[in-house]
N, C-alpha and C positions, 0 to 999 in steps of 0.2 A: 717181383723181380724186373719185370719191364719197365714200371714206374722208377724203382730205384736206379735202373741203367739208364734211363732217359734223364733223371736229375742229375745223376753223376756226370754224365757226358755233358751236359749243360753247363755246370759247375765248372768242369775241367777247362770247357772253352772259355768260360767267363774271366777265369783266374790265370790264363796264359799271359805271360810276358811278352815283349818284343820279339824275343828269339824263339818264340813258340814253347816254351817249357812250362809246365803246370805243377804246383804243388800237389796236386791230386794225381795219384798213381793210375796207370792204364789198367783195366781189367784184365787179369792173367789168362781169362778164358776168351779173350776176343778173337785170336786166331781160330780157335777150336770152334767158336760160333760160326763163323764166315766159312770154313772148310767142311763142317759137318752138319750144318743146318742145326744147331743146337736146340732152338726153340721150335716146340710142336706146333703146326699149323691148324688153326681152328677154322673148319669149314663154315662158310656163311650160310646163316639159316634161310630157308626158302619157303617155309610154311607158317602160317599163323592163323588164329581164330579171327575172322571177320569181326568186326564190331556189332554187325546186326545179328551173329549168331552167339555173341558173348553171354547174354542173358539165359540162353537155353543150355549153353554148356555148363555154365556155373549151376544152374538148376539140376542137370544130370549128375553132376558132382555131389550134390546135396541128397539126392534119392539113391545114392549107391548102396543103402542098406537092404534094400529089396531086390538088387540086381547083382551084388557083388558076393563071392562067397569067401573072401579073405578078410584081412583086418580091415574093416570098412573105415574107421576113424583115420587110420594112417594112410590108406590109399586116397580118400578126400582130401586130408590135409597135405599130401605129396603133391597131388595134381594142381591144388590151388595155389601151393608155394611156387610152384614152377611157373604158373600163369601170372602171379602178382610181382615175383622177383625178376624174372627174365632169366633164371637160371636154366642151365642145361640139364637133362636127366642125369648125367653122370655127376654134374657137380652137386647137384641136390641130394644123392644119394650117399655123397660121401661127407655131408654135415654129420656133425654129432650133437 
């Protein structure tokens, strides 16, 4: 939605005539956005795996079968997906 909003705002400004009118309508939610903080703020990530530890971390996820008592394949794939994609935990768990 943020990308759609940015494109819409850009095109509205590009299409304005001399009087400041645009054929693209304003977003009906614009006022609510500003007054109620409509968008959720994501906090900036502060932790990461340092490059020199990446090989050890990957190896540890591959060795999960001997150390983990849940669904080993799902846990390993989940951890590696998060690392490779940059998804947040909440985002990765909501994928179908």
